[in-house]
C-alpha positions as CSV (number, residue, x, y, z in Angstrom):
1,M,0.0,0.0,0.0
2,A,2.8,2.4,0.9
3,S,4.5,1.6,-2.4
4,D,1.2,2.4,-4.3
5,R,1.0,5.8,-2.6
6,T,4.7,6.5,-3.4
7,N,4.0,5.6,-7.1
8,L,1.0,8.0,-7.1
9,L,3.1,10.8,-5.7
10,C,5.9,10.3,-8.1
11,I,3.6,10.1,-11.1
12,L,1.8,13.3,-10.0
13,K,5.1,15.0,-9.5
14,V,6.1,14.1,-13.1
15,L,2.9,15.5,-14.5
16,E,3.2,18.7,-12.4
17,E,6.8,19.3,-13.4
18,Y,7.0,18.3,-17.0
19,S,3.5,18.4,-18.5
20,D,1.2,21.1,-19.7
21,E,-1.2,21.7,-22.6
22,D,1.8,22.5,-24.9
23,H,4.0,19.7,-23.6
24,I,2.0,16.5,-23.6
25,L,3.9,13.4,-22.4
26,S,3.6,9.9,-23.9
27,L,3.6,6.9,-21.7
28,P,7.2,6.0,-22.6
29,E,8.3,9.6,-21.7
30,I,6.6,9.3,-18.4
31,Q,8.2,5.9,-17.7
32,E,11.6,7.3,-18.7
33,I,11.3,10.3,-16.3
34,L,10.2,8.0,-13.5
35,R,13.2,5.8,-14.1
36,R,15.6,8.6,-14.3
37,E,14.5,10.7,-11.4
38,Y,12.9,8.2,-9.0
39,G,14.4,4.9,-10.0
40,K,11.0,3.4,-10.6
41,E,10.1,0.8,-13.3
42,L,6.4,1.0,-13.8
43,D,4.5,-0.8,-16.5
44,R,1.5,0.5,-18.4
45,R,-1.2,-1.1,-16.3
46,T,0.3,0.5,-13.2
47,L,0.3,3.9,-14.9
48,Y,-3.3,3.5,-16.1
49,A,-4.4,2.5,-12.5
50,A,-2.5,5.5,-11.1
51,F,-4.2,7.9,-13.6
52,D,-7.6,6.5,-12.5
53,A,-6.7,6.9,-8.8
54,L,-5.5,10.5,-9.3
55,A,-8.7,11.4,-11.3
56,D,-10.8,9.9,-8.5
57,S,-8.9,12.2,-6.0
58,G,-9.9,15.2,-8.0
59,Y,-6.9,15.8,-10.3
60,D,-7.8,16.8,-13.9
61,I,-5.6,14.7,-16.1
62,S,-6.0,14.8,-19.8
63,R,-5.4,11.4,-21.4
64,H,-4.6,10.0,-24.8
65,S,-8.2,9.2,-25.2
66,D,-9.1,12.9,-24.7
67,N,-6.4,14.6,-26.7
68,G,-5.0,11.9,-29.0
69,K,-1.4,12.7,-28.0
70,G,-0.7,11.6,-24.4
71,Y,-1.0,12.8,-20.8
72,Y,-0.8,16.1,-19.0
73,L,-2.1,17.9,-15.9
74,A,-5.0,19.9,-17.3
75,E,-5.8,21.9,-14.2
76,R,-3.5,23.2,-11.5
77,T,-3.8,24.9,-8.2
78,F,-3.4,28.3,-9.8
79,S,-3.9,29.3,-13.4
80,N,-1.1,31.0,-15.4
81,A,-2.9,34.4,-15.1
82,E,-3.2,34.0,-11.3
83,I,0.5,33.1,-11.0
84,R,1.4,36.2,-13.1
85,L,-0.8,38.4,-11.0
86,M,0.8,37.2,-7.7
87,I,4.3,37.4,-9.1
88,D,3.8,40.9,-10.3
89,A,2.2,41.9,-7.0
90,I,5.2,40.4,-5.0
91,Y,7.7,42.0,-7.4
92,S,6.1,45.4,-6.9
93,C,6.1,45.3,-3.1
94,E,9.0,47.4,-2.0
95,Y,8.6,46.3,1.6
96,I,9.7,42.8,0.7
97,S,13.5,42.4,0.5
98,K,15.2,41.3,-2.7
99,K,16.2,37.9,-1.2
100,Q,12.7,37.2,0.1
101,T,11.2,38.3,-3.2
102,E,13.3,35.8,-5.1
103,E,12.4,33.0,-2.6
104,L,8.6,33.8,-3.0
105,L,8.8,33.9,-6.7
106,E,10.6,30.6,-6.8
107,K,7.8,29.0,-4.7
108,L,5.1,30.4,-7.0
109,R,7.0,29.2,-10.1
110,G,6.9,25.7,-8.4
111,F,3.1,25.6,-9.3
112,L,4.1,25.7,-13.0
113,S,5.6,23.1,-15.3
114,V,9.3,23.5,-16.0
115,H,8.4,24.8,-19.5
116,E,6.1,27.5,-18.2
117,R,8.6,28.7,-15.6
118,R,10.8,30.1,-18.2
119,R,8.2,32.8,-19.0
120,Y,8.2,33.9,-15.4
121,S,11.8,34.5,-14.7
122,Y,11.8,37.9,-12.9
123,S,15.1,37.7,-11.0
124,N,17.0,39.9,-13.5
125,L,14.2,42.6,-13.1
126,I,14.4,43.0,-9.4
127,L,16.0,46.3,-8.5
128,P,17.8,46.0,-5.2
129,E,17.7,49.8,-4.6
130,K,13.8,49.6,-4.7
131,K,13.6,46.8,-2.2
132,S,13.6,46.9,1.6
133,L,16.9,46.3,3.4
134,N,15.0,44.8,6.4
135,Q,15.1,41.0,6.3
136,Q,12.7,40.6,9.2
137,V,9.5,41.6,7.4
138,F,8.0,38.1,7.2
139,L,9.0,37.4,10.8
140,N,7.5,40.8,11.8
141,I,4.1,39.8,10.2
142,E,4.0,36.5,12.0
143,I,4.7,38.1,15.4
144,L,2.3,41.0,14.8
145,D,-0.4,38.5,13.7
146,Q,0.0,36.6,16.9
147,A,0.0,39.8,19.1
148,I,-3.2,41.0,17.4
149,E,-4.9,37.7,17.8
150,E,-3.9,37.5,21.5
151,K,-4.7,41.2,22.1
152,K,-1.2,41.8,23.6
153,K,1.0,44.9,23.5
154,I,4.3,44.9,21.7
155,S,7.6,46.6,21.9
156,F,9.9,47.2,18.9
157,V,12.8,49.1,17.4
158,Y,11.7,51.6,14.7
159,L,14.2,52.2,11.9
160,D,14.9,55.1,9.5
161,Y,17.4,55.8,6.8
162,D,20.6,57.7,7.8
163,Y,22.8,59.7,5.4
164,D,24.8,56.6,4.6
165,K,21.6,55.1,3.2
166,K,21.5,52.4,5.9
167,L,18.6,51.6,8.2
168,K,19.3,52.6,11.8
169,P,17.1,53.0,15.0
170,R,15.2,56.2,15.0
171,R,15.7,56.5,18.8
172,E,17.4,54.5,21.6
173,E,14.2,54.0,23.5
174,L,12.0,51.1,22.5
175,Y,8.5,51.9,21.0
176,K,5.6,50.3,22.9
177,A,2.1,50.0,21.4
178,S,-1.2,48.2,21.2
179,P,-1.5,46.5,17.7
180,Y,-4.9,46.2,15.9
181,S,-4.5,45.3,12.3
182,M,-2.1,45.4,9.2
183,I,-3.0,47.2,6.0
184,C,-1.4,47.9,2.6
185,E,-1.5,51.6,1.7
186,S,0.5,53.6,-0.8
187,E,2.8,50.7,-1.7
188,H,3.7,50.0,1.9
189,Y,2.6,47.6,4.6
190,Y,1.5,49.2,7.8
191,L,0.7,48.2,11.4
192,V,-2.4,50.1,12.7
193,M,-1.6,50.7,16.4
194,I,-2.0,53.0,19.3
195,A,1.3,54.1,20.8
196,E,1.8,53.9,24.5
197,G,0.4,57.1,26.1
198,H,-1.8,58.0,23.1
199,S,-5.5,57.4,22.4
200,D,-5.7,57.7,18.6
201,P,-4.6,55.2,16.0
202,S,-1.4,55.7,14.0
203,F,0.4,53.9,11.2
204,Y,3.9,52.4,11.4
205,R,5.6,50.7,8.5
206,I,6.2,47.0,9.2
207,D,9.4,47.0,7.0
208,M,10.8,49.7,9.3
209,M,10.2,47.6,12.5
210,K,12.8,45.4,14.1
211,D,13.1,43.1,17.1
212,I,9.4,43.0,17.8
213,K,8.5,41.4,21.1
214,I,5.0,40.4,22.4
215,L,4.6,41.7,25.9
216,D,2.7,40.1,28.8
217,E,0.3,43.1,28.9
218,T,-3.2,43.2,27.4
219,I,-3.9,46.2,25.1
220,D,-5.3,49.2,27.0
221,I,-8.1,50.1,24.5
222,S,-10.3,47.4,23.0
223,K,-10.6,47.1,19.3
224,R,-14.2,48.2,19.6
225,D,-13.2,51.5,21.4
226,A,-10.0,52.2,19.4
227,K,-11.6,54.6,16.9
228,L,-10.5,52.4,14.0
229,D,-13.2,53.9,11.8
230,S,-10.8,56.8,11.3
231,T,-8.4,54.4,9.4
232,K,-11.0,53.4,6.8
233,K,-10.6,56.5,4.7
234,V,-6.9,56.8,5.2
235,V,-4.9,58.7,2.6
236,Y,-1.1,58.2,2.4
237,A,-1.1,56.4,5.8
238,H,-2.4,59.5,7.7
239,A,-5.1,58.6,10.2
240,G,-7.5,61.1,11.7
241,E,-11.2,61.7,12.1
242,P,-12.6,61.9,8.5
243,V,-14.0,65.2,7.5
244,Q,-16.3,66.2,4.6
245,I,-14.2,67.0,1.5
246,H,-15.3,69.1,-1.5
247,L,-13.1,69.1,-4.6
248,H,-13.4,71.0,-7.9
249,C,-11.6,68.9,-10.5
250,Q,-10.8,68.8,-14.2
251,R,-12.0,65.8,-16.2
252,A,-8.5,64.3,-16.3
253,A,-8.6,63.8,-12.5
254,L,-11.8,61.7,-12.5
255,R,-10.0,58.3,-12.6
256,Y,-7.6,59.4,-9.8
257,V,-10.4,60.5,-7.6
258,I,-12.5,57.3,-8.0
259,E,-9.5,55.0,-7.6
260,R,-8.2,56.8,-4.5
261,F,-11.5,57.4,-2.7
262,G,-13.9,54.7,-4.0
263,N,-17.2,54.4,-5.7
264,D,-19.1,56.0,-2.9
265,V,-17.7,59.4,-3.9
266,I,-20.5,61.8,-5.0
267,I,-19.7,63.2,-8.5
268,K,-21.5,66.2,-10.0
269,K,-20.6,67.1,-13.5
270,N,-20.3,70.7,-14.6
271,E,-21.3,72.1,-18.0
272,D,-17.7,72.9,-18.9
273,G,-16.7,69.2,-18.4
274,S,-15.2,69.7,-14.9
275,F,-16.8,68.1,-11.9
276,E,-17.3,68.5,-8.1
277,A,-16.4,65.6,-5.8
278,F,-17.8,65.1,-2.3
279,F,-16.6,62.4,0.2
280,R,-15.1,62.0,3.6
281,A,-11.4,61.5,4.3
282,A,-8.6,62.1,6.8
283,P,-7.5,65.7,6.4
284,E,-3.7,65.4,6.8
285,G,-3.4,62.7,4.1
286,M,-5.9,64.6,1.9
287,K,-3.6,67.7,1.9
288,Y,-0.7,65.7,0.5
289,W,-2.9,64.1,-2.1
290,A,-4.3,67.4,-3.3
291,L,-0.8,68.9,-3.6
292,Q,0.1,66.1,-5.9
293,Y,-2.7,67.0,-8.3
294,L,-2.5,70.8,-8.2
295,Q,-3.0,71.3,-11.9
296,S,-6.3,69.4,-12.1
297,V,-7.7,69.4,-8.5
298,E,-8.7,72.3,-6.3
299,L,-9.8,71.6,-2.7
300,I,-12.8,73.9,-1.9
301,S,-13.6,72.8,1.6
302,P,-13.0,72.5,4.5
303,E,-11.7,76.0,4.6
304,D,-8.9,75.4,7.1
305,L,-7.5,72.6,5.0
306,R,-7.7,74.7,1.9
307,E,-5.7,77.4,3.7
308,E,-3.1,74.8,4.7
309,I,-2.7,73.9,1.0
310,V,-2.5,77.5,-0.1
311,K,0.2,78.1,2.5
312,A,2.1,75.1,1.4
313,V,2.0,76.2,-2.3
314,R,3.2,79.7,-1.4
315,S,6.0,78.6,0.8
316,N,7.5,75.9,-1.4
317,N,11.2,76.0,-2.5
318,Y,10.3,76.7,-6.1
319,T,8.7,80.1,-5.3
320,K,11.7,81.4,-3.3
321,E,13.8,84.1,-4.9
């Protein structure tokens, strides 16, 4: 029985590694690979029985009777499009180090046949200067996930770049906080937390955290009372109580407004093709977003936020004599 299970695993591995719709294996080719890589001499009847057993277990194996050529694994855990989507997403995540990116991509390519993997060789495209220097990111995520689940406080070292372009502790004293969740925002991965001595949520980049420890202290403020609603309309990782925003925008900004603030934005088209946008968002992050689109976006209200933007425009380095 153990031998039968081993045969099934070896045959499945051969199909996973070497077969796909464009590379259909004949029985002699399957037998040769089994002999070469696993030292197994299996006759045709054993192979036919194995194909039946794999099919009964839910594996979609296309056979000679189906395609007139041979045998291949017709359906995999992930489709090629899904693999490409995940590879591109991992590649674009700057908070994952170059080494960890390569390791993740290699694992994903393992779901493809050896022939398909050649189309997904991204190693030569990974730019080290765009990737995090912190190798503890995955460990950080595991520890934070546990702390959040157990409702425990954490301590950690928070890093920042120095002039030598290396990550160094921002301060000597350890940071202490109550963690609540982790979110992706503006191409970075953040911990939503309340720092010790504070009552409002803030965001700290997980790739800038080091030496995280779970403390034997329960969080001071429950998740229900932590004002986490203020993080739902976060802009550029700036939390705060959302306020009503009114923008006057050119048509070219429509896509950016909808993509940034969601489909619940109220849009009112003007006769000249411009439009008004109404929604709620955290003001601090909103200021930086509006400054990014000065040529096509004008913040109308709230008035105090508009004044901050006007002051920032007037005081920037490009207007100095």
